[in-house]
N, C-alpha and C positions, 0 to 999 in steps of 0.2 A: 274532594281533594281526588286530584288525577293520580290513580296509581302508573307509577312508573316502575321499572328494572331496578335491581337493588343500590347497584351504582348510584343511579340518579337520584332516588330517593335518599340517599346519605348524602349526595352534594345537597338536596335540597333542604337536609336537616343541617349540613354545617353552613351553607350559606345562609339561606332565610332564617330558621329557627332560631340557630344561635349569635345571628347579627355577623357573620363574617365579611358578607358578601361574597362580591364576584372578585376584589384587590385581595382579599384573608384567601381565596381559594389561587391563586398568583401568587401568593406570598407562599403557599408551602412548596412551591418549586415544581409543580404540574408543567409537563413539557409540552401537551397538545389540548386542545379545546374539545373538553367531554362532549360528548353525542347530545346533550340534554341543551347543548347552544347550538348548536348545529342544523340550519333550516333545511328543509328536503329539496331536491334540486329543481322542483319544479319551482318551488316560491321565492330562489334565490333572482339575484337584480344581476341580469345577463348585460354584458359589456353592453350590445347595443341598446341597451336602455339606458347609458348613464351618458345623459347633455355634456358635452365637450364646453369648459369653462366659459368660453367667448357667448355660449346661447342664452347664459345669465346676464339680462342689464345690471350695466352699472351704471349707476346715476350720481354725479358732482350735484351735493345739495348746500354745499359753499354760501349760495344764497336762493334762502326757500320763498323767496318773491319774485321770483324770473318763472314768467309761464313756462319757458322752457321746462324747468324741474318738476313744477303739477303735470304738466302734458306727458312727461316721462314716465315719475310714479304711477299716474292713474292706468297708463297704457301696459306698463311691465304687470301691475297687478289683474288688469283683465287678460292678458294675452297668457302671463304665466302664475301669478299667485304669487310669486317671490322673484327678489331682485336685491342687489348692492348697492348701500349707498357710501361714499365718500366724503371726507373732507364737512362730518356733521357737527365736529365741535367738541365729541367726547376724547379727551386728551388721551396719547397712544400711552401714557404711562400708569392712567388709569385703569383700561384694558390690558396690559401688561401686567399690571398689580390682583386683581382679580383671579389673571387664570394661573398665576404663581401660588396665591392664596390657594386656590383650588386645588393645585399639584400637593401644597404645603398640607391644609388636611389630609388629604387620600393618602399621603406620604406620612402619618401619626403610628405610633401600636394601635394594632385592632382595639384592645382596651380601650382607647382613648376616643375613638371613631364610635365604637359601638355604645355610646354614652348617649350617642344623638340616633339610636336606631329609630324607628317608626314604633310606638307605642312605648318606647325606653326614655326618650330624651324628656331633657326638663322642662320642653315648654314644646306648644302644639304649632309654635312658627316655626319652628325648625323641626326635618326629618330627612335623616337619612333610610332609601331604599336601594332596591337593587331590582333589575327586569320592571315588568309593568303589573302583572299580574302574577308572581311566580309560584303560585300555589294550582293556578289555573289555567297557564296555557302550556302547550305540548311543546313547544321550545321557546327557550328564555332567552332575553336579553343581553349579551354581554357586555354589561355595563353595571354602575353603583352609579344614583345620584343624592346627593345632597338640597333640598329643598328649603325655602327662606319664603315665608309669609310676609311682604314687607307692606300693608300699607300703615299711616300712619299712625294706626290704636297700636297695630304690633312691634313697635320700634320701641313699648313698654319693654318688651321680655329682652330686647339687648343684649343686657348684662347676663342674659344665660346662651348666647350666641356660642360659638365656638370660637374664644379668643382667636384661633391662629387665623383666623378668616374675615370676623364681622366688620372690622374695620373698612375693608375693601368692597365688602358687598355693598355696604351703605354706601359708598364712595360711587362706587357703579351705577347704583339705584338713581341715586341723586341725580350724577350727573347724563344717565341716560333717558330720566322722565321730561325734559323739553324737549328731546330728539321725539320719542315717541308720540308728544302731545304734537308736535308740527307734522309727523306723517299723517295721523289720523284728522287733522286740519285738510291737509292735502287731500287726502281720500276723500273725504267728503266733499269739497268743495268739487272735485271732478264728480262727484253727484248731484251737482247743482245744488247743496245742502246749505245754504245761508247761516241760520241760527245754530251751533253748537252746546250743546249740552252734554252733563254724563250719560243722559237717558239714549244719549242718539249717536254715543262716538263708536259704536259696535256694531257696523254693517260694512261688508264688502264680501270681496268671492276668497275664496281658502285655497290650500294645495296641500297632499301630501307629502313627503319627501321621507326620504331613506339615504340612510349615512353607509357608507362603505369602510369596516373598519379595516382601521391601521395596523399592520401587523408585526410593524417594528419599534415601534412607541405607544405611550399612551397619548390619549385623544382626548383632550378637556373641552368640552362647550360650555359656554358661559349665557343659555339662552333667558329671555324678561318673557313671562307670562302676561298679558294683559286681561283681566279681568272687571264686568261691571260690576254691580251688588247686588247680593242675593236679591232683590227682591225688584229686578228690573225687567221689563218686557221684552224680550226681543221680535222682532216682524218685520217686514218691508217699508222701507221709509216712502211716503205720500210723494217728497220731490222726485224719486223713482218713478213712479206707479202712474204721474201727469204725462210720461211719455210713451209707455208700455200699456198692452192690454194685458199683455201675461204674468200672471202672481207665479211666479217661481215656486217661495217659500211660502206657507200661508206663515200668520200669527201666530206664538207662541203664548196661548191664551192664558195659560199658567206661569207663574214667576218663575223667572232662572232657575232659582235654586232647585227647582221640581226637576227640571232638564239636566240641570248637572246630577241629582237625584238618580237619574234615569241611563245617562252616558257612564256617570262612575258604577254602578250594579253589573252592567255587564261588559265593563273593557277595565275595570282599573281597581288598584286597591282604593279601598274606600276610606277618602279620610274621614274622619270620625272627630265626637267630640273625646275628650280627656279621657273621661270613665272610660268610654266603649273603649279605647284604645289600649287602658288600663285590662279593660276585659280580655280582648284578643291576647294581650301577653301572655295574660294568666290562662286562660283557658286552652291556646294553642300553642303558644312560643316553649309556653314552661308545661307545658303536655298534661294539666290538670283535666282538659276537658270539661263539659258540662257538670259531670260527676263532682267534681273539685269544687266547683262554683258553689252545689246546692250543701256539700260538706264543710265551706265555708261556713255555711250558716245565713244566706242571705234569705230575706224575708217577702223579698218581691223577684218579678221573673223582671230584667233589667229589660229599657227601651228598646237595646240592641237583636232582643229577639222578639219583638213584639209587632206582627204583621198592624200596616194600615188598614184601617176600617174598610175602605173600598176592595180591599186584597182577604177579607177574611172569608170562613166559610159561615154564610149564613143558614138559620134553622131549616128554611124551607127550601134548600139546596141537599140535605140530608136523608138520603134512601131510607126506611126504616127498615128492620132485621130483614122481613118475611117476603122484602123486592126480592132480594137478592136468591136464585138459584139455590136450595140445595139436593145434590145429588146422588144418590146411594150407587157407588158403584162396585156393590158386594159381588156381582157378576158381570165382568167387564164383555164377556162375550153376548149379553144381553142387546140387542137392538136398539131395545128403549134408552139404553146408557147411550150406546153412540149418540143418539137424536138429540138427548136432552141437552149432554155437552157438547155438542155442536151448535144445537140452535142457541144454549145461553150463550157460548161464543161467540156469536154472531151479532146477537142481538144485545146483551149486555158487555161481555170483552172481561168478564167476573164471573167468579161461580164457589160455592163450596162444597165439598166433595165429602161423605161421609162413607164408615164401614169399607176406607181404603188400603185398610192391613199394616197400617203403621201405629204399633200398639203404642194405646194412652199411657203406658210407661216411661215408653221413649222420648213422649212429648213434653210430660210432666219434668223430665231428667231432664232435656237441653233448657229447659225454662230456668229451671232450679241451676242448671250449670251458672247461665248469663247470670243471674241475681249474685251467686257467687264470686263471678268475677267483677265486676261491676261494687262488689263489697269489700274487693279488698283495699290494701290500704293505697293512696295514689301514686305511693314510689315503687309497688309491684305491680299495677296497670299502669304505668309509666315505660316500663320493660319494654311492651308490645308497641307505643305509640309508632306507627308509621315516620320511615326515616330512622328509627332506633328501633324497631325491632329484633331479636335475633334470626327470623328467617324471612322471604320477601312473602311465605305464603301465611304469614300472618300479622293485621295491619290495626290498629286502631286509631280509629279517626272523631270527630266532632263536624256537624252539619256537611255541606257537600264542598265547597270553595267558598270556606273563613272569611281569606283575606280580600274576595270580591265580592261576596252578598255583602246589602245593602242591611236585609234581615237573616240572623243566622239560624239555621234550626236547631230545637232545644232538645236536641239528642248526641249520644255518643255511640259510637256502631263498632265492634270487632268482627274483624270479616277473615276468612280465610278460604285460600283457594284449595278446592279437593279435589283436584283431578289425582288418578292413580299414584303418578311419579311424583305429586304434591305429596303426598303420605310419607315419602321418606325423612320429610322435616318432622314427621310425628312425636320426637324427643325433645322438642323445640316449643312445642305447643303449650300452651299454660295449661299446667296441671292439673287447675280447679274447673277445669270442661273440656281438656282434649278427648277425652275417651268418652262423652257421651255427644261430642261435636260425632266423633266417627260413624258413633251408634245411628243416630239419627240421618245424616247420610246415606251409610249401607240400609237402613229401613225406608228411607224416600224414593230411593233411586227406581224400583222398580214400577212405583206408582207414576214416577215422572215420566218413564219410557212409555208407559200403557198409556199416559194422557195424550204425549206426540205420536200416538199410533192411530189414538181414536180422532183426533183432529187430521192427521193427513189425509185417513179412509173417510173421513167426512168431504174432503176437498178429491177423491177418487183416487188417489193417488194408492198407486199398487203397490209397488214397489220402495222400502224404507231402508235408506241406508243414511251414514254418517252424516254424509255431505247434505242428507234433503231434511233430515231431520230439525234444520232450524230453518229452513225457507218457506215461512209461513208469510212473508211480506207480499202486500195488494192483494192479499186472498179475502174470502169473506169474513173473515172472525176481525174483531173489533180490538184495534188497544185500547185499553183506556187509563186514563189518572187517575189515582185514588189520594184522598189527604186523609191524614190522621188526628183525631182530634183530641186533643191532650187530655189526661188524666188531673183533675186537680188535688186529690186524694190520696192517689198513691205511685209508683211508680209503672212503666209498660215497659213491658219485652213482647219485642216481635222478632222470630227466628225464618224469616223467609230464605228461599234457595232460588240464586240464580243460574237458569242453564246457557253457558254459552258454549259456542260451536269452537273449531279452534281457528287460530289467527288469517290463518289463511284461506278460511271457508269464502264463497261465494254469495253474498243475500241476492235474490232479486225475485220475479213473480214465478211461480209452478206454469210449465207448461200445461199440466192438467187443469189449471182454474184457467186461464187465456183461452182452450180449446172454443168454450163458447162463445169466441167470441168478443170479449171485454178487452177494453184496451189498458194495458199497461199504466198504474200510476206512478210506479217508481223505477228506478234504473239498477242493474246489478253494480253493488260493492264489493269491496273488499270487507271481510269484517273487523281486521285491523283499523282501517281506515277509517271508516264508522265510529267507532271505536275510541278512537284518538280525539276523534269531532267532539264526541259527547263530552270528553274529560277534559276538553280543551278552553272551557267557557262556564260560568255557571250555570244552575239548575234550571234548564227554561222546559221542564215537563219535553211532550211531545212536539217540541218547533223545530228540535233537532233531526226531526224525521226529514224535513225540510232536503236537509244536507242529500238524498236519494230520490230527492220526489224529480218526477222528468218534468 
């Protein structure tokens, strides 16, 4: 989950975890849009990028059989990927009614709207959500939306839909269906496709669009998204390929459902089966974590936490213990120590040090403290849940971006921010572990500094200062991913330390490394920019390094 400033965490908790949405935020009487919802200047829609109204094709479809209608639609779809139709046959009364129904729903008291919040709804065919992937995005969208799944079989759950809008939604869908079918027929006809069936209805150009918010009144949009069956195959139409030698898009050999899984896992809320939604609600929204799930007495790991077979760690990919370099650092001034560390950093990007000076009792104590914290009753642990914690320097979380990932991580983690100024909030840290955490940090700090000095020395960097201690990008040292195999018989505790520079620190290739003629692989970036990018999406390992690649 993206670590944000305390005000943003409180907003996330209020809007998302407590199911109040943006509407609930507005109802509190706020007078300005929170920073969390404001795009950086370079990402905003500039006036010169907004097309004037006349630029969008407006097509009269009162006579679908008119060749001019077909030509106009196909031309607009090819040139713009976006157009407006008039005289389509959907009664104006139906359109007004569904918009009024939307206003009625969002005008309900919060406790009534909240009944349909994703994971809390009485049916999986209706879900109230906000933004796109609120736990994942660096900037949230200023909107809430109520979605309905309206396949023929889904209408069986009609009695569970919100009474203030269900009739209008069904009427709107039924009125729009023949128009949608006509549009598909026209678009396919323009591609010289004669036979129209359900497996072939989905092929044409698409366009991205962005909406400029209205600062004076609420804006309601009632879009319809048409989706094929989950087992449909996507690919170029043979009729199109008859007239061209270029195949712009390859056939998706796997079924559409797998493509959707990929899209969902990287971009948005993952719509899951009802049991998974209930788990998300219990683990994340109600702040019980994985530990709370285990304490509930479950006998098997839920499917939501199980990786597909092709993504699992195979035994032949696991290095044996003696493959990892183990380096004795009892004498940091020994040239052999420097050589061994730099060699291991270059070859493996991973090594173990012994005789480092951190007392064994300090290590044992911090692990025991971790067990004590996670052994607390759920209501005590949840006091420190991200967005609910008494201080921004301590946060209890679970998985990485639980609202966005298709497979969650079987872990909870309690993080502490431990710079000198952060220790002022020490009295607000959990009493069962705060002393041990500080002692561990104080004992580890000189070891961390020694490691940085040795690594920089191996790069022939003579002058070491704060700005350069963290600038190892594009060096001969490897940055390695590692994965942990879960222990099926007992709890596993890990107490890592992540060393981060200041938010305004500049990352880039070291001049000493480039003196030998090597070409830089990465550009200079501001640490805070990379940090925001890293936490703006689900966990993708080293793929986020592409952000800085030249």
